[in-house]
C-alpha positions in Angstrom: -36.7 -66.1 -23.8 -36.3 -64.4 -20.4 -33.0 -66.2 -19.8 -31.8 -64.9 -23.2 -32.8 -61.3 -22.5 -31.1 -61.5 -19.1 -27.9 -62.8 -20.7 -28.0 -60.0 -23.3 -28.5 -57.4 -20.6 -25.6 -58.7 -18.6 -23.4 -58.7 -21.7 -24.3 -55.1 -22.6 -23.7 -54.0 -19.0 -20.2 -55.6 -19.0 -19.4 -54.0 -22.3 -20.5 -50.6 -20.9 -18.3 -51.0 -17.9 -15.3 -52.0 -20.0 -15.8 -49.0 -22.3 -16.2 -46.6 -19.4 -13.1 -47.8 -17.8 -11.0 -47.5 -20.9 -8.5 -44.6 -20.6 -8.4 -41.8 -23.2 -6.3 -42.8 -26.2 -3.6 -40.3 -27.2 -3.7 -39.0 -30.8 -2.1 -41.2 -33.4 1.5 -40.7 -34.4 4.8 -40.2 -32.5 5.0 -38.6 -29.1 5.1 -34.8 -29.2 8.9 -34.4 -28.8 9.7 -37.4 -31.1 8.2 -35.8 -34.3 10.4 -34.7 -37.1 9.3 -31.1 -36.4 10.3 -31.1 -32.7 13.6 -33.1 -33.2 14.7 -30.9 -36.1 13.8 -27.5 -34.6 15.4 -28.5 -31.3 18.8 -28.5 -33.0 18.3 -25.1 -34.5 19.0 -21.7 -33.0 17.1 -18.6 -31.9 13.5 -18.1 -33.2 13.5 -21.5 -35.0 14.3 -23.4 -31.8 12.0 -21.2 -29.6 8.7 -22.9 -30.5 10.0 -26.3 -29.3 11.6 -24.8 -26.2 8.4 -23.1 -25.2 6.1 -26.0 -26.2 7.7 -28.4 -23.7 5.2 -27.0 -21.0 2.4 -26.6 -23.5 -0.9 -28.1 -22.4 -1.3 -29.6 -26.0 2.1 -31.3 -25.8 1.2 -32.7 -22.4 -2.0 -34.2 -23.8 -0.1 -35.8 -26.7 -0.6 -33.3 -29.5 2.4 -31.9 -31.4 3.4 -29.4 -34.1 1.8 -31.2 -37.0 -1.6 -31.2 -35.4 -1.8 -27.5 -36.1 0.7 -26.9 -38.9 0.3 -30.2 -40.8 3.2 -31.9 -42.5 4.7 -35.3 -42.1 5.8 -35.9 -38.4 7.8 -39.1 -39.5 10.0 -37.5 -42.2 13.0 -37.3 -40.0 15.7 -36.5 -42.5 13.7 -35.0 -45.3 12.7 -31.4 -44.8 10.9 -31.2 -48.1 8.8 -34.2 -47.2 8.1 -32.8 -43.7 6.9 -29.6 -45.3 5.1 -31.2 -48.2 1.7 -29.6 -49.1 0.7 -33.1 -50.3 1.2 -34.4 -46.8 -1.0 -31.7 -45.3 1.6 -29.0 -44.6 -0.2 -25.7 -43.8 2.7 -23.5 -42.4 1.9 -20.5 -40.4 -1.9 -19.9 -40.4 -3.3 -16.5 -41.3 -4.7 -14.6 -38.3 -8.2 -14.7 -39.8 -7.9 -18.5 -39.9 -6.8 -19.1 -36.3 -10.2 -19.3 -34.6 -11.3 -21.9 -37.1 -8.0 -23.8 -36.7 -8.4 -24.0 -33.0 -12.1 -24.9 -33.3 -11.2 -28.0 -35.3 -10.5 -29.6 -31.9 -12.2 -27.2 -29.4 -15.6 -27.4 -31.1 -15.5 -31.2 -31.3 -17.3 -32.5 -28.3 -16.3 -36.1 -28.9 -12.6 -35.2 -29.3 -12.5 -32.9 -26.3 -14.2 -35.3 -23.9 -11.2 -37.6 -24.5 -9.2 -35.2 -22.4 -11.8 -33.5 -20.2 -15.5 -34.6 -19.8 -16.3 -31.0 -18.7 -14.6 -29.2 -21.5 -16.6 -26.5 -23.2 -17.0 -26.7 -27.0 -18.8 -23.5 -27.7 -15.8 -21.1 -27.7 -15.9 -20.4 -31.5 -19.6 -19.7 -31.6 -19.3 -17.5 -28.6 -16.2 -15.7 -30.1 -18.2 -14.9 -33.3 -20.7 -13.0 -31.2 -17.9 -10.9 -29.6 -16.8 -7.5 -30.8 -13.5 -9.1 -31.8 -15.2 -11.9 -33.7 -17.5 -9.6 -35.6 -14.7 -7.4 -36.7 -12.6 -10.4 -37.7 -15.5 -11.7 -39.8 -15.6 -8.4 -41.5 -11.9 -8.8 -42.5 -10.2 -6.8 -39.7 -7.2 -9.0 -38.7 -5.9 -6.6 -36.1 -8.5 -7.7 -33.5 -7.7 -10.3 -30.8 -7.8 -13.9 -31.9 -7.2 -17.0 -29.8 -3.4 -16.8 -29.8 -3.4 -13.2 -28.6 -4.9 -14.2 -25.3 -3.7 -17.8 -24.9 -0.3 -17.6 -26.6 1.0 -19.6 -29.5 3.6 -22.1 -28.3 3.7 -22.7 -24.5 -0.1 -22.5 -24.0 -0.9 -23.4 -20.4 -4.0 -24.6 -18.7 -6.3 -21.8 -17.4 -5.7 -23.1 -13.9 -2.0 -22.7 -14.2 -0.8 -19.4 -12.4 1.7 -19.0 -15.3 -1.1 -18.9 -17.9 -1.8 -15.6 -19.6 -5.5 -16.1 -18.8 -5.1 -17.0 -15.1 -7.2 -14.5 -13.1 -4.2 -12.5 -11.9 -2.9 -12.2 -15.5 -6.1 -11.5 -17.4 -6.0 -7.7 -17.1 -2.3 -7.6 -18.3 -3.3 -9.8 -21.2 -6.2 -7.6 -22.2 -4.0 -4.5 -21.6 -1.5 -5.6 -24.2 -4.0 -4.3 -26.8 -6.2 -2.0 -24.8 -3.3 0.2 -23.6 -2.1 0.7 -27.1 -3.2 4.3 -27.6 -2.8 4.4 -31.4 -4.6 1.0 -31.9 -7.4 2.0 -29.6 -7.8 5.4 -31.2 -8.4 3.8 -34.6 -11.5 2.1 -33.0 -12.6 5.2 -31.1 -11.9 3.5 -27.8 -10.1 5.0 -24.8 -6.9 3.3 -23.6 -7.1 4.1 -19.9 -9.2 1.1 -18.8 -6.2 -0.9 -17.5 -4.8 2.0 -15.5 -8.3 2.7 -14.0 -8.8 -1.0 -13.1 -5.5 -1.2 -11.3 -6.8 1.5 -8.9 -10.1 -0.2 -8.2 -11.2 -2.1 -5.1 -11.6 -5.2 -7.3 -7.9 -5.0 -8.4 -6.8 -4.5 -4.7 -8.8 -7.6 -3.7 -7.3 -9.7 -6.5 -3.7 -8.6 -6.4 -3.2 -7.5 -2.8 -5.7 -9.8 -1.1 -5.2 -12.8 -3.3 -9.0 -13.2 -3.9 -9.2 -15.0 -7.2 -13.0 -14.5 -7.1 -12.6 -10.8 -7.4 -13.7 -9.5 -10.8 -11.2 -8.8 -13.6 -11.9 -7.9 -17.3 -13.6 -11.1 -18.4 -15.9 -11.3 -15.4 -17.7 -8.2 -16.7 -17.1 -8.3 -20.4 -17.0 -12.0 -21.0 -14.0 -14.0 -22.3 -14.6 -15.6 -25.7 -17.8 -13.5 -26.3 -16.2 -10.3 -25.0 -18.5 -7.2 -25.6 -19.0 -3.9 -23.8 -21.8 -4.5 -21.3 -25.0 -2.7 -22.4 -26.6 -0.1 -20.2 -29.5 -2.4 -19.5 -27.2 -5.2 -18.3 -24.9 -3.2 -16.0 -27.0 -3.9 -12.9 -27.3 -7.6 -13.8 -23.5 -7.9 -14.3 -22.7 -6.1 -11.0 -25.5 -8.1 -9.4 -23.9 -11.4 -10.2 -21.6 -10.6 -7.3 -23.5 -7.9 -5.4 -26.8 -9.7 -5.2 -28.4 -7.8 -2.3 -27.8 -4.4 -3.9 -29.2 -5.6 -7.3 -32.3 -7.0 -5.5 -32.9 -3.7 -3.8 -32.6 -1.9 -7.1 -35.2 -4.2 -8.7 -37.5 -3.9 -5.8 -37.4 -0.1 -5.9 -38.2 0.0 -9.6 -41.1 -2.4 -9.1 -42.6 -0.7 -6.0 -42.2 2.9 -7.1 -42.9 2.2 -10.8 -39.7 4.0 -11.9 -37.1 3.1 -14.4 -33.6 3.6 -13.1 -31.8 2.6 -16.3 -31.3 6.2 -17.5 -28.9 6.7 -14.5 -26.9 3.6 -15.7 -27.6 2.2 -12.3 -24.4 1.1 -10.6 -22.0 3.1 -12.8 -23.4 6.5 -12.1 -22.2 6.3 -8.5 -19.4 3.8 -8.6 -17.9 4.1 -12.1 -16.9 1.1 -14.2 -13.2 0.3 -14.4 -12.0 2.5 -11.5 -14.5 1.2 -9.0 -13.1 2.6 -5.7 -13.9 1.4 -2.2 -17.2 3.0 -1.2 -17.0 5.7 1.6 -19.6 7.3 3.8 -18.9 10.6 2.0 -20.5 9.3 -1.1 -23.9 9.5 0.6 -25.2 12.9 1.6 -24.6 16.3 0.1 -21.0 17.0 0.9 -18.2 17.8 -1.6 -17.6 14.0 -2.3 -21.3 13.1 -2.6 -22.5 11.2 -5.6 -26.1 12.2 -4.9 -25.5 15.8 -5.8 -24.4 14.8 -9.3 -28.0 14.3 -10.2 -30.0 16.1 -7.4 -29.9 19.8 -6.6 -30.8 21.8 -3.4 -34.5 22.2 -3.1 -35.4 18.8 -4.5 -36.9 16.3 -2.1 -34.3 13.7 -3.2 -31.6 16.2 -2.1 -33.2 16.6 1.3 -33.5 12.8 1.6 -29.8 12.4 0.7 -28.8 15.0 3.3 -30.8 13.2 6.0 -29.6 9.8 5.1 -26.0 11.0 5.0 -26.4 12.6 8.5 -28.0 9.3 9.8 -25.0 7.2 8.7 -22.5 9.7 10.2 -24.4 9.9 13.5 -24.6 6.1 13.7 -20.9 5.7 12.9 -19.9 8.3 15.6 -22.2 6.8 18.2 -20.9 3.3 17.7 -17.4 4.7 17.9 -18.3 6.3 21.2 -19.8 3.1 22.5 -16.7 1.1 21.6 -14.4 3.7 23.2 -16.2 3.8 26.5 -16.5 0.0 26.7 -12.8 -0.4 25.8 -11.8 2.1 28.6 -14.1 0.2 31.1 -12.5 -3.1 30.1 -9.0 -1.7 30.6 -9.9 -0.8 34.2 -10.8 -4.4 34.9 -14.6 -4.2 34.6 -16.4 -7.1 33.0 -18.1 -5.8 29.8 -17.6 -8.7 27.4 -21.4 -9.3 27.1 -21.9 -5.6 26.3 -19.2 -5.6 23.7 -20.7 -8.6 22.1 -24.1 -7.0 22.1 -22.6 -4.0 20.3 -21.9 -6.3 17.3 -25.5 -5.9 16.4 -24.9 -2.2 16.0 -22.1 -2.8 13.6 -24.3 -5.1 11.6 -27.0 -2.5 11.5 -24.5 0.1 10.2 -23.6 -2.2 7.3 -27.3 -2.9 6.6 -28.0 0.8 6.6 -25.3 1.5 4.0 -26.6 -1.3 1.9 -30.2 0.0 2.1 -29.0 3.2 0.4 -29.4 1.2 -2.8 -33.1 0.9 -2.1 -33.8 4.6 -2.2 -36.3 3.9 0.5 -35.7 6.6 3.1 -38.2 5.1 5.6 -36.6 1.7 5.6 -33.1 3.3 5.6 -33.9 5.4 8.7 -35.5 2.5 10.5 -32.3 0.4 10.2 -30.2 3.4 11.3 -32.3 4.0 14.3 -32.1 0.3 15.3 -28.3 0.7 15.2 -28.4 3.9 17.2 -30.5 2.1 19.9 -27.8 -0.6 20.2 -25.1 2.0 20.3 -26.9 4.0 23.0 -27.3 0.8 25.1 -23.5 0.2 24.7 -22.8 3.7 25.9 -25.2 3.3 28.9 -23.5 0.0 29.7 -20.2 1.8 29.7 -21.5 4.5 32.1 -22.9 1.8 34.4 -19.5 0.1 34.5 -17.8 3.3 35.5 -20.5 4.0 38.1 -19.9 0.6 39.6 -16.1 1.2 39.5 -16.6 4.5 41.4 -18.8 2.7 43.9 -16.2 0.0 44.4 -13.5 2.5 44.9 -15.5 4.5 47.4 -16.4 1.3 49.2 -12.7 0.3 49.2 -11.6 3.7 50.5 -14.2 3.6 53.3 -13.2 0.0 54.2 -9.6 1.0 54.3 -10.4 4.0 56.6 -12.4 1.7 58.9 -9.5 -0.9 58.9 -7.0 1.9 59.6 -9.2 3.3 62.4 -9.5 -0.2 64.0 -5.7 -0.7 63.8 -5.1 2.7 65.4 -7.6 2.0 68.1 -6.1 -1.4 68.8 -2.6 0.1 68.9 -3.6 2.7 71.4 -5.4 0.1 73.5 -2.3 -2.1 73.6 -0.1 0.8 74.7 -2.6 1.7 77.4 -2.6 -1.9 78.7 1.2 -2.0 78.6 1.4 1.3 80.6 -0.9 -0.2 83.3 1.1 -3.4 83.5 4.3 -1.4 84.1 2.8 0.5 87.0 
């Protein structure tokens, strides 16, 4: 019995290995460009040929799918257009916009089918789309909203990882902007059409387009992709916090410690905005003309006083660090060894960054402590610079005195030699 069980176990193991090693099987039927659809339309002109031309680089064609997998019909009816377009043979023609999500989901919601091509493929896009603002309006009969083909294309759909894809990170904003910059279309929904222009000015866009940082947020990072919705007020801090974790943590700690609810101020957006998120500046803190604090707090309030003191602390720390860098740079140019002092000054720069981040804690005591630690480091750097110049002056005075002594000795020796020479002549 044991021997029989062992043999059965080995047989099942071998079968599992063979099955796991078996490559994915392409869909049944002719190869994509050998179907009656592709071969016939390739000989046509203009718009009738365009689908085949564009589909040559299509991810579906590359995986073995072809025209009939979406449009139906007979892919083997080479010389019979009526048979190729026969409803009896499954011909569907051009699908209605309202039917497109369901059409795409025939494959993309089938886990077994999709894993033949990618074991990590998601299969929840349709269910997620139905929760989106687009999906809800489509379900209500509005066929003007975005469906799959509006974002991914129709023929010539490329992999998300392909830089030419319409949903590659650097192309997402332009893809969304095709609809969201349409003033008339957006007006009909009561939506502004300036989001794309605002985003292009943002620090996020600069990081993505100018810096090449593909992790920088674009539309779908905040709104979602298939389940795109406007972020709710309560979720703004969580969305921003998915990247800016330290700031979000400080916000949560403040609400917990001080038993206050910061949601009425829309948290991040009240100071930084949403689409046009500009690079933060020191002027945002304090009570100056560019301050964001004065948008909510007026003179006479304790929060106004705190903002004024915090803004002054950041400005003082920035100026003191600049002074420390400047004096050490001048000392280094004179030849003095100050590399250790310059390295120690790095702690001051770190404290400046920490101080600015702690502005999100609204904890003035903690903020001022970090600023003071930075000021102490900067003061030590300035003192080190002054010591370097004092040592330089000492060396110069010593060198001057040494030169005077040497010159005096040379003069004395010269006079003595002349005196000796005069005696020898006599």
